[in-house]
ZADRENDREN-546344 format. One record per atom (N, C-alpha, C): x, y, z; residue in three letters. Coordinates in pm, whole numbers, padded with zeros to 5 digits, always signed. Layout:
XYZALA...
This chain:
+00085-00119+00000UNK+00000+00000+00000UNK+00089+00125+00000UNK+00074+00209-00102UNK+00151+00332-00108UNK+00089+00436-00016UNK+00171+00496+00069UNK+00124+00596+00163UNK+00179+00733+00124UNK+00105+00840+00151UNK+00153+00974+00118UNK+00279+01010+00198UNK+00358+01101+00141UNK+00480+01149+00205UNK+00471+01301+00221UNK+00574+01358+00284UNK+00582+01503+00296UNK+00573+01569+00158UNK+00642+01511+00061UNK+00643+01567-00075UNK+00503+01570-00134UNK+00422+01467-00107UNK+00285+01463-00158UNK+00200+01573-00094UNK+00222+01599+00034UNK+00149+01707+00102UNK+00193+01843+00048UNK+00322+01857+00024UNK+00375+01981-00033UNK+00315+02005-00172UNK+00308+01901-00253UNK+00248+01912-00387UNK+00100+01947-00378UNK+00032+01886-00281UNK-00111+01915-00262UNK-00131+02062-00226UNK-00043+02114-00142UNK-00056+02254-00099UNK-00041+02349-00218UNK+00053+02319-00304UNK+00071+02400-00425UNK-00054+02391-00514UNK-00111+02271-00525UNK-00226+02248-00612UNK-00350+02323-00563UNK-00369+02329-00432UNK-00497+02380-00380UNK-00490+02522-00324UNK-00372+02580-00313UNK-00360+02705-00236UNK-00440+02821-00292UNK-00468+02819-00422UNK-00549+02927-00480UNK-00699+02905-00463UNK-00739+02789-00409UNK-00880+02756-00393UNK-00925+02759-00247UNK-00831+02746-00154UNK-00865+02734-00012UNK-00834+02865+00062UNK-00884+02874+00184UNK-00840+02980+00275UNK-00716+02931+00350UNK-00616+03018+00362UNK-00510+02992+00458UNK-00564+03043+00593UNK-00616+02951+00671UNK-00690+02989+00791UNK-00597+03043+00900UNK-00649+03130+00987UNK-00564+03190+01089UNK-00529+03094+01202UNK-00421+03125+01272UNK-00385+03058+01397UNK-00414+03158+01510UNK-00500+03117+01603UNK-00544+03208+01709UNK-00501+03157+01846UNK-00494+03249+01942UNK-00458+03213+02078UNK-00557+03277+02175UNK-00557+03226+02298UNK-00641+03282+02404UNK-00563+03282+02534UNK-00529+03399+02584UNK-00453+03407+02709UNK-00531+03345+02825UNK-00662+03365+02826UNK-00741+03311+02938UNK-00745+03158+02936UNK-00756+03098+02817UNK-00753+02951+02807UNK-00614+02899+02843UNK-00510+02969+02800UNK-00373+02929+02836UNK-00354+02928+02988UNK-00403+03033+03054UNK-00388+03039+03200UNK-00466+02927+03267UNK-00586+02902+03219UNK-00671+02800+03278UNK-00608+02661+03268UNK-00550+02630+03152UNK-00500+02495+03126UNK-00348+02482+03139UNK-00281+02594+03170UNK-00135+02593+03193UNK-00061+02535+03074UNK-00104+02575+02955UNK-00040+02532+02831UNK-00046+02648+02733UNK+00052+02656+02645UNK+00058+02762+02544UNK-00004+02705+02417UNK-00132+02737+02393UNK-00211+02669+02291UNK-00229+02758+02168UNK-00211+02696+02050UNK-00227+02766+01922UNK-00335+02692+01842UNK-00445+02763+01813UNK-00562+02705+01748UNK-00558+02733+01598UNK-00544+02628+01516UNK-00553+02640+01371UNK-00701+02632+01334UNK-00757+02745+01289UNK-00903+02761+01280UNK-00960+02716+01146UNK-00971+02585+01128UNK-01032+02532+01006UNK-01184+02547+01007UNK-01240+02595+01118UNK-01382+02634+01118UNK-01405+02753+01025UNK-01298+02824+00988UNK-01307+02935+00893UNK-01277+02892+00749UNK-01255+02763+00728UNK-01225+02712+00594UNK-01350+02717+00507UNK-01332+02724+00376UNK-01447+02714+00284UNK-01521+02583+00311UNK-01653+02587+00298UNK-01742+02475+00332UNK-01740+02446+00482UNK-01672+02529+00560UNK-01682+02522+00704UNK-01598+02418+00775UNK-01505+02351+00702UNK-01426+02247+00767UNK-01301+02215+00687UNK-01204+02152+00755UNK-01077+02113+00692UNK-01097+02023+00571UNK-01210+01956+00563UNK-01230+01856+00457UNK-01225+01917+00317UNK-01244+02047+00307UNK-01235+02112+00176UNK-01094+02101+00119UNK-00994+02093+00205UNK-00856+02078+00158UNK-00839+01947+00081UNK-00875+01836+00145UNK-00860+01706+00083UNK-00947+01689-00040UNK-01071+01737-00030UNK-01163+01725-00144UNK-01112+01803-00264UNK-01061+01923-00240UNK-01008+02004-00350UNK-00887+01937-00413UNK-00800+01882-00329UNK-00683+01812-00384UNK-00724+01692-00467UNK-00822+01616-00418UNK-00869+01498-00492UNK-00932+01537-00625UNK-01017+01637-00624UNK-01089+01679-00745UNK-00992+01736-00849UNK-00898+01818-00805UNK-00806+01882-00901UNK-00686+01794-00935UNK-00676+01676-00874UNK-00575+01577-00913UNK-00624+01490-01029UNK-00754+01489-01056UNK-00809+01406-01163UNK-00770+01462-01299UNK-00747+01371-01391UNK-00727+01414-01530UNK-00860+01463-01586UNK-00855+01534-01698UNK-00978+01581-01761UNK-01068+01463-01797UNK-01007+01355-01842UNK-01085+01236-01880UNK-01154+01175-01758UNK-01081+01165-01646UNK-01139+01109-01523UNK-01251+01197-01470UNK-01232+01328-01479UNK-01327+01423-01421UNK-01453+01439-01504UNK-01450+01392-01628UNK-01558+01419-01723UNK-01695+01374-01672UNK-01699+01260-01603UNK-01826+01206-01556UNK-01855+01241-01410UNK-01771+01324-01351UNK-01795+01373-01217UNK-01735+01287-01108UNK-01768+01322-00984UNK-01718+01250-00866UNK-01836+01209-00780UNK-01813+01109-00696UNK-01920+01057-00610UNK-01864+01019-00474UNK-01950+01024-00374UNK-01909+00981-00241UNK-02031+00951-00156UNK-02007+00894-00038UNK-02111+00885+00064UNK-02062+00962+00187UNK-02149+01039+00247UNK-02109+01123+00360UNK-02233+01177+00428UNK-02222+01195+00561UNK-02334+01254+00636UNK-02317+01403+00655UNK-02215+01462+00594UNK-02202+01606+00617UNK-02083+01674+00554UNK-01975+01692+00632UNK-01867+01782+00592UNK-01795+01739+00465UNK-01769+01610+00447UNK-01702+01565+00324UNK-01793+01585+00204UNK-01922+01561+00222UNK-02018+01580+00112UNK-02016+01725+00065UNK-02024+01818+00160UNK-02024+01960+00125UNK-01892+02000+00061UNK-01783+01951+00117UNK-01651+01986+00065UNK-01632+01935-00078UNK-01671+01811-00103UNK-01654+01754-00237UNK-01746+01824-00337UNK-01867+01855-00293UNK-01961+01924-00382UNK-01907+02062-00421UNK-01852+02135-00326UNK-01797+02267-00357UNK-01674+02257-00446UNK-01587+02160-00419UNK-01468+02142-00502UNK-01508+02107-00646UNK-01607+02020-00660UNK-01655+01984-00794UNK-01716+02105-00864UNK-01790+02186-00789UNK-01849+02307-00845UNK-01741+02402-00896UNK-01632+02413-00820UNK-01521+02500-00860UNK-01454+02449-00988UNK-01451+02317-01005UNK-01389+02261-01126UNK-01489+02255-01242UNK-01616+02271-01212UNK-01717+02267-01316UNK-01759+02128-01357UNK-01755+02034-01260UNK-01796+01896-01289UNK-01909+01857-01193UNK-01975+01747-01220UNK-02087+01702-01137UNK-02037+01630-01012UNK-02122+01635-00910UNK-02092+01564-00785UNK-02217+01488-00741UNK-02201+01359-00712UNK-02310+01273-00668UNK-02283+01231-00523UNK-02378+01256-00435UNK-02358+01229-00293UNK-02469+01139-00239UNK-02429+01032-00172UNK-02522+00947-00099UNK-02521+00992+00047UNK-02639+01026+00100UNK-02651+01075+00237UNK-02758+00996+00312UNK-02740+00973+00443UNK-02844+00905+00521UNK-02968+00992+00535UNK-03082+00929+00546UNK-03209+01003+00554UNK-03217+01092+00678UNK-03140+01058+00782UNK-03145+01135+00906UNK-03036+01241+00913UNK-02980+01278+00799UNK-02875+01380+00796UNK-02925+01510+00858UNK-02835+01580+00928UNK-02874+01707+00990UNK-02903+01811+00882UNK-03010+01886+00901UNK-03061+01979+00799UNK-02957+02081+00753UNK-02880+02144+00843UNK-02781+02241+00795UNK-02679+02180+00700UNK-02639+02054+00727UNK-02540+01989+00640UNK-02604+01951+00506UNK-02729+01907+00510UNK-02801+01878+00386UNK-02814+02004+00301UNK-02849+02114+00364UNK-02867+02239+00290UNK-02738+02287+00225UNK-02625+02265+00292UNK-02496+02304+00234UNK-02467+02224+00108UNK-02495+02095+00111UNK-02470+02009-00006UNK-02561+02050-00121UNK-02686+02082-00089UNK-02779+02129-00193UNK-02730+02261-00252UNK-02680+02351-00168UNK-02634+02482-00213UNK-02520+02469-00314UNK-02438+02365-00296UNK-02324+02344-00386UNK-02360+02257-00507UNK-02491+02239-00531UNK-02543+02180-00656UNK-02516+02031-00673UNK-02495+01958-00563UNK-02472+01814-00576UNK-02602+01741-00605UNK-02590+01626-00672UNK-02703+01534-00691UNK-02706+01441-00570UNK-02816+01444-00493UNK-02822+01371-00366UNK-02911+01248-00379UNK-02859+01135-00328UNK-02936+01011-00315UNK-02943+00978-00167UNK-03063+00953-00115UNK-03077+00921+00026UNK-03075+00770+00049UNK-03027+00731+00166UNK-03017+00589+00200UNK-03048+00571+00349UNK-03060+00445+00391UNK-03076+00417+00534UNK-02947+00454+00608UNK-02959+00490+00736UNK-02842+00536+00811UNK-02753+00423+00863UNK-02697+00346+00770UNK-02598+00244+00808UNK-02500+00227+00693UNK-02383+00173+00723UNK-02275+00166+00625UNK-02312+00078+00506UNK-02379-00033+00531UNK-02417-00124+00422UNK-02506-00053+00320UNK-02604+00021+00370UNK-02695+00095+00282UNK-02621+00204+00205UNK-02531+00275+00274UNK-02451+00379+00208UNK-02371+00321+00092UNK-02302+00210+00120UNK-02212+00154+00019UNK-02289+00096-00099UNK-02402+00031-00073UNK-02479-00026-00183UNK-02540+00085-00269UNK-02587+00192-00205UNK-02643+00305-00281UNK-02534+00373-00363UNK-02417+00388-00305UNK-02306+00450-00377UNK-02265+00364-00497UNK-02259+00234-00477UNK-02222+00142-00586UNK-02317+00159-00704UNK-02445+00173-00674UNK-02544+00190-00781UNK-02528+00325-00851UNK-02499+00430-00775UNK-02476+00562-00834UNK-02356+00560-00927UNK-02247+00500-00882UNK-02125+00493-00963UNK-02149+00410-01089UNK-02225+00299-01074UNK-02255+00213-01190UNK-02333+00291-01296UNK-02428+00370-01252UNK-02513+00444-01345UNK-02442+00564-01409UNK-02357+00630-01334UNK-02300+00758-01380UNK-02158+00747-01432UNK-02083+00648-01385UNK-01941+00641-01420UNK-01854+00739-01343UNK-01912+00804-01240UNK-01838+00902-01161UNK-01726+00834-01082UNK-01621+00911-01051UNK-01508+00862-00973UNK-01541+00870-00825UNK-01530+00757-00755UNK-01556+00755-00611UNK-01439+00819-00536UNK-01470+00919-00454UNK-01370+00983-00369UNK-01404+00948-00225UNK-01328+00856-00167UNK-01355+00812-00029UNK-01333+00929+00067UNK-01415+00939+00172UNK-01402+01053+00265UNK-01267+01064+00336UNK-01196+00951+00353UNK-01069+00959+00427UNK-00967+00855+00383UNK-01009+00738+00341UNK-00914+00633+00305UNK-00872+00649+00158UNK-00809+00761+00129UNK-00778+00801-00008UNK-00647+00880-00006UNK-00556+00845-00093UNK-00422+00904-00097UNK-00428+01056-00110UNK-00506+01105-00205UNK-00511+01250-00230UNK-00587+01324-00120UNK-00687+01260-00062UNK-00758+01321+00051UNK-00662+01342+00168UNK-00588+01238+00205UNK-00494+01247+00317UNK-00388+01353+00289UNK-00336+01356+00167UNK-00235+01455+00131UNK-00290+01597+00147UNK-00413+01617+00103UNK-00474+01749+00116UNK-00497+01789+00261UNK-00541+01693+00343UNK-00567+01725+00484UNK-00438+01764+00556UNK-00326+01708+00515UNK-00199+01740+00578UNK-00155+01884+00560UNK-00218+01955+00466UNK-00177+02094+00441UNK-00216+02187+00556UNK-00315+02150+00635UNK-00351+02233+00751UNK-00236+02234+00852UNK-00177+02118+00878UNK-00063+02110+00969UNK+00059+02180+00910UNK+00075+02172+00779UNK+00187+02242+00714UNK+00180+02391+00742UNK+00063+02449+00725UNK+00045+02592+00752UNK+00065+02623+00901UNK+00012+02537+00987UNK+00026+02559+01132UNK+00172+02562+01174UNK+00251+02468+01123UNK+00393+02463+01161UNK+00474+02574+01096UNK+00429+02622+00981UNK+00496+02738+00919UNK+00468+02866+00998UNK+00347+02876+01053UNK+00304+02998+01120UNK+00333+02999+01270UNK+00366+02883+01325UNK+00390+02872+01470UNK+00516+02789+01493UNK+00622+02853+01530UNK+00751+02783+01544UNK+00763+02717+01682UNK+00829+02603+01684UNK+00866+02540+01810UNK+00757+02466+01882UNK+00657+02413+01812UNK+00552+02336+01879UNK+00611+02207+01939UNK+00565+02176+02061UNK+00605+02050+02124UNK+00511+01936+02086UNK+00384+01970+02060UNK+00286+01866+02028UNK+00174+01925+01944UNK+00101+01838+01876UNK-00008+01880+01790UNK-00122+01779+01805UNK-00245+01832+01815UNK-00362+01747+01836UNK-00463+01769+01724UNK-00527+01659+01682UNK-00640+01669+01590UNK-00749+01571+01636UNK-00873+01598+01598UNK-00976+01496+01618UNK-00945+01375+01528UNK-01003+01260+01564UNK-00991+01143+01476UNK-01125+01074+01464UNK-01172+01063+01339UNK-01291+00986+01305UNK-01245+00878+01209UNK-01249+00910+01079UNK-01192+00820+00980UNK-01041+00825+00973UNK-00983+00934+01023UNK-00837+00940+01035UNK-00764+01016+00927UNK-00836+01078+00833UNK-00769+01150+00725UNK-00689+01269+00774UNK-00749+01350+00863UNK-00680+01467+00917UNK-00562+01426+01004UNK-00583+01330+01093UNK-00476+01285+01181UNK-00361+01224+01101UNK-00393+01145+00999UNK-00289+01083+00916UNK-00204+01188+00844UNK-00271+01281+00777UNK-00197+01386+00706UNK-00115+01471+00800UNK-00171+01501+00918UNK-00100+01580+01018UNK+00024+01507+01067UNK+00012+01377+01095UNK+00124+01300+01147UNK+00237+01289+01045UNK+00202+01265+00919UNK+00304+01257+00814UNK+00381+01388+00806UNK+00308+01498+00801UNK+00371+01629+00786UNK+00454+01665+00909UNK+00396+01651+01028UNK+00463+01694+01150UNK+00590+01614+01177UNK+00582+01482+01162UNK+00699+01399+01189UNK+00809+01419+01085UNK+00771+01460+00964UNK+00871+01490+00861UNK+00945+01620+00894UNK+00873+01718+00947UNK+00933+01847+00982UNK+01014+01836+01110UNK+00960+01764+01209UNK+01027+01749+01339UNK+00994+01612+01397UNK+01084+01515+01385UNK+01056+01380+01435UNK+01028+01374+01585UNK+01065+01478+01661UNK+01046+01478+01806UNK+00911+01532+01849UNK+00838+01595+01758UNK+00707+01650+01794UNK+00612+01536+01827UNK+00527+01557+01929UNK+00429+01456+01966UNK+00298+01483+01891UNK+00241+01378+01833UNK+00116+01390+01758UNK+00011+01302+01826UNK-00101+01364+01863UNK-00208+01292+01933UNK-00339+01302+01856UNK-00409+01191+01847UNK-00547+01192+01799UNK-00640+01200+01919UNK-00753+01268+01902UNK-00848+01288+02012UNK-00985+01236+01969UNK-01049+01163+02059UNK-01167+01086+02020UNK-01267+01077+02136UNK-01397+01080+02108UNK-01495+01060+02215UNK-01481+00920+02274UNK-01493+00909+02405UNK-01486+00779+02470UNK-01601+00689+02426UNK-01712+00751+02382UNK-01829+00673+02339UNK-01823+00637+02190UNK-01710+00667+02126UNK-01687+00625+01986UNK-01537+00605+01971UNK-01484+00505+02043UNK-01339+00495+02065UNK-01271+00389+01979UNK-01319+00370+01856UNK-01260+00264+01773UNK-01114+00291+01739UNK-01076+00417+01719UNK-00936+00449+01688UNK-00846+00417+01809UNK-00892+00450+01928UNK-00819+00418+02051UNK-00799+00267+02063UNK-00906+00192+02043UNK-00897+00046+02056UNK-00809-00014+01947UNK-00820+00038+01825UNK-00738-00012+01715UNK-00590+00018+01739UNK-00562+00141+01781UNK-00423+00184+01804UNK-00357+00098+01911UNK-00428+00073+02020UNK-00366+00003+02133UNK-00368-00150+02118UNK-00454-00201+02031UNK-00454-00345+02006UNK-00365-00384+01888UNK-00340-00287+01800UNK-00264-00316+01679UNK-00348-00382+01571UNK-00480-00390+01593UNK-00574-00453+01499UNK-00683-00352+01465UNK-00712-00336+01337UNK-00815-00242+01295UNK-00952-00290+01344UNK-01013-00210+01430UNK-01141-00247+01491UNK-01250-00151+01446UNK-01367-00201+01410UNK-01474-00113+01361UNK-01539-00034+01472UNK-01606+00072+01432UNK-01684+00153+01524UNK-01819+00086+01546UNK-01853+00056+01671UNK-01980-00012+01701UNK-02049+00056+01819UNK-02182+00059+01814UNK-02264+00112+01924UNK-02219+00251+01969UNK-02191+00337+01871UNK-02144+00470+01903UNK-02261+00562+01938UNK-02236+00650+02033UNK-02337+00748+02071UNK-02263+00868+02128UNK-02241+00968+02045UNK-02164+01084+02088UNK-02219+01211+02024UNK-02203+01320+02095UNK-02242+01450+02041UNK-02152+01491+01924UNK-02031+01433+01920UNK-01935+01465+01813UNK-01967+01380+01691UNK-02075+01418+01619UNK-02127+01334+01512UNK-02033+01321+01392UNK-01935+01410+01381UNK-01838+01399+01272UNK-01733+01292+01295UNK-01734+01229+01414UNK-01629+01131+01450UNK-01685+00990+01468UNK-01794+00961+01401UNK-01859+00830+01416UNK-01800+00723+01325UNK-01724+00763+01225UNK-01672+00667+01128UNK-01551+00591+01182UNK-01527+00474+01125UNK-01412+00392+01163UNK-01291+00430+01078UNK-01172+00400+01128UNK-01051+00416+01049UNK-01057+00325+00926UNK-00983+00363+00822UNK-00966+00278+00704UNK-00829+00213+00707UNK-00804+00115+00620UNK-00673+00048+00618UNK-00556+00144+00600UNK-00571+00244+00513UNK-00462+00337+00488UNK-00440+00429+00607UNK-00547+00487+00660UNK-00529+00578+00773UNK-00480+00503+00897UNK-00527+00381+00917UNK-00482+00303+01032UNK-00332+00275+01023UNK-00284+00241+00906UNK-00141+00211+00890UNK-00056+00335+00920UNK-00098+00450+00871UNK-00023+00573+00897UNK-00026+00606+01046UNK-00144+00599+01106UNK-00158+00629+01249UNK-00075+00533+01333UNK-00076+00407+01297UNK+00002+00306+01371UNK+00152+00338+01366UNK+00197+00387+01250UNK+00340+00417+01232UNK+00383+00549+01295UNK+00296+00651+01290UNK+00345+00787+01316UNK+00280+00861+01432UNK+00167+00814+01482UNK+00098+00886+01590UNK+00149+00835+01725UNK+00162+00927+01821UNK+00215+00890+01953UNK+00110+00827+02043UNK-00014+00875+02035UNK-00119+00816+02118UNK-00255+00868+02072UNK-00360+00795+02110UNK-00498+00839+02092UNK-00554+00866+02231UNK-00607+00986+02252UNK-00661+01025+02381UNK-00813+01033+02372UNK-00882+00971+02466UNK-01030+00973+02464UNK-01083+01070+02568UNK-01204+01121+02542UNK-01264+01223+02628UNK-01413+01194+02648UNK-01467+01248+02756UNK-01609+01228+02788UNK-01695+01329+02713UNK-01824+01299+02706UNK-01919+01392+02646UNK-01923+01523+02723UNK-01915+01515+02856UNK-01916+01635+02939UNK-01800+01727+02904UNK-01682+01670+02886UNK-01563+01749+02853UNK-01576+01812+02714UNK-01634+01738+02620UNK-01653+01793+02485UNK-01741+01917+02491UNK-01851+01908+02564UNK-01943+02022+02576UNK-01875+02139+02646UNK-01801+02112+02754UNK-01732+02218+02826UNK-01628+02287+02738UNK-01554+02207+02660UNK-01452+02265+02571UNK-01516+02349+02462UNK-01626+02300+02407UNK-01699+02375+02305UNK-01748+02509+02360UNK-01806+02504+02479UNK-01853+02627+02545UNK-01738+02725+02569UNK-01626+02672+02616UNK-01512+02758+02650UNK-01462+02833+02527UNK-01452+02765+02414UNK-01404+02830+02292UNK-01506+02933+02243UNK-01634+02900+02247UNK-01737+02997+02208UNK-01729+03121+02297UNK-01716+03098+02428UNK-01721+03209+02523UNK-01594+03293+02523UNK-01479+03229+02527UNK-01353+03303+02543UNK-01297+03354+02409UNK-01317+03278+02302UNK-01259+03315+02173UNK-01360+03375+02077UNK-01489+03365+02111UNK-01597+03422+02030UNK-01601+03363+01889UNK-01569+03233+01876UNK-01577+03167+01747UNK-01663+03041+01758UNK-01728+03006+01649UNK-01816+02890+01645UNK-01739+02767+01600UNK-01742+02664+01682UNK-01686+02534+01642UNK-01793+02428+01665UNK-01779+02316+01595UNK-01871+02205+01615UNK-01815+02111+01723UNK-01898+02022+01779UNK-01849+01935+01886UNK-01727+01852+01848UNK-01720+01807+01722UNK-01606+01726+01681UNK-01475+01802+01693UNK-01479+01934+01675UNK-01359+02016+01693UNK-01317+02024+01839UNK-01415+02020+01929UNK-01389+02045+02071UNK-01317+01930+02140UNK-01311+01812+02077UNK-01246+01698+02144UNK-01098+01726+02170UNK-01036+01812+02089UNK-00894+01841+02108UNK-00870+01918+02238UNK-00946+02024+02258UNK-00931+02099+02383UNK-00977+02015+02502UNK-01080+01934+02481UNK-01126+01843+02587UNK-01014+01747+02630UNK-00931+01707+02536UNK-00819+01617+02568UNK-00718+01685+02660UNK-00702+01817+02643UNK-00612+01890+02734UNK-00675+01901+02872UNK-00807+01918+02879UNK-00878+01913+03008UNK-00846+01783+03082UNK-00863+01671+03008UNK-00863+01540+03072UNK-00723+01478+03087UNK-00628+01526+03009UNK-00493+01470+03014UNK-00390+01583+03031UNK-00403+01665+03136UNK-00319+01785+03148UNK-00170+01755+03159UNK-00136+01636+03208UNK+00005+01603+03225UNK+00081+01598+03093UNK+00012+01574+02981UNK+00075+01570+02850UNK+00113+01710+02802UNK+00043+01812+02848UNK+00050+01943+02784UNK+00091+02058+02876UNK+00108+02030+03005UNK+00143+02137+03099UNK+00277+02199+03061UNK+00276+02332+03047UNK+00397+02411+03013UNK+00456+02374+02877UNK+00373+02318+02789UNK+00415+02284+02654UNK+00353+02381+02553UNK+00417+02388+02438UNK+00365+02467+02326UNK+00283+02371+02240UNK+00151+02389+02242UNK+00058+02289+02187UNK-00021+02346+02069UNK-00018+02277+01956UNK-00098+02313+01840UNK-00224+02229+01834UNK-00337+02293+01808UNK-00466+02225+01797UNK-00526+02260+01661UNK-00573+02160+01589UNK-00648+02188+01466UNK-00798+02181+01499UNK-00862+02298+01494UNK-01008+02305+01510UNK-01068+02264+01375UNK-01127+02147+01370UNK-01156+02083+01241UNK-01270+02147+01164UNK-01369+02208+01233UNK-01480+02266+01158UNK-01577+02342+01246UNK-01668+02412+01181UNK-01766+02493+01251UNK-01907+02473+01203UNK-01936+02356+01145UNK-02070+02330+01091UNK-02158+02271+01200UNK-02224+02359+01272UNK-02306+02318+01386UNK-02449+02367+01364UNK-02544+02288+01411UNK-02686+02325+01403UNK-02715+02425+01515UNK-02729+02551+01481UNK-02746+02654+01583UNK-02880+02645+01655UNK-02974+02569+01599UNK-03103+02551+01663UNK-03105+02429+01754UNK-02992+02358+01764UNK-02989+02234+01843UNK-02854+02223+01914UNK-02822+02323+01995UNK-02693+02325+02064UNK-02696+02237+02189UNK-02580+02185+02231UNK-02576+02098+02348UNK-02570+02174+02480UNK-02576+02307+02474UNK-02571+02386+02598UNK-02667+02504+02588UNK
């Protein structure tokens, strides 16, 4: 299995830089004092389509040859990847076909509609998603772009960490959420290439801890019986992301639902920015594992800000 390298992430950054936002890195003195850590927040909640996933989707879409792109792209997703791929396809002027579960959150559905994707609804389980996607691809000939277990997706996601390390010198550690593992994989490849001594941590809800179990057992384990407010982190790792995480990540840290909500509230209140619960798991990990980060220079990737404002957890 060929895995992305630093060079692939560098090439992805060149390919996508005219299409994405170079998002800001923000700090909060009050949060630093509270948690006794020097924290730098890479704000992908300000990214186009509202999340880091636009980086990987744009890299995947613009890596296709004209012949490959002719019939469009397709995917299955409950939210951020769907919106990101739809917008990237719109920017290239090609069609996008998205399979979404019937219980998709309305704001995420509306974003995908706004970006002109063709939507097919399915039952809210992986088997239904995959069978519906297979039928869409059979009928259209569109290229399937996996949400995370994809070489170009991972390479694109790594560009967020590239910018963070360029804009913030001397980080001791870097944290990202982990669901399917695309962001964590790209981050780990980039960070360890720049500084092999930097610590890279994935952060995950304790009630959806398949990455934690997979990492510590050495065996890829599926996500089962998940129930978490961090709905963007319900997916399982893929073979490619698991291999990268196994090789390059230092640890997976799990957090409670209470900590996720508290971290989300703290960022809204102290920094005046909107993040979704999946983003908050990183700060929650500093709450729950302070010994890892005390008096350290810590980088956090805030993965997105696509939250239902009419259904907040606080």
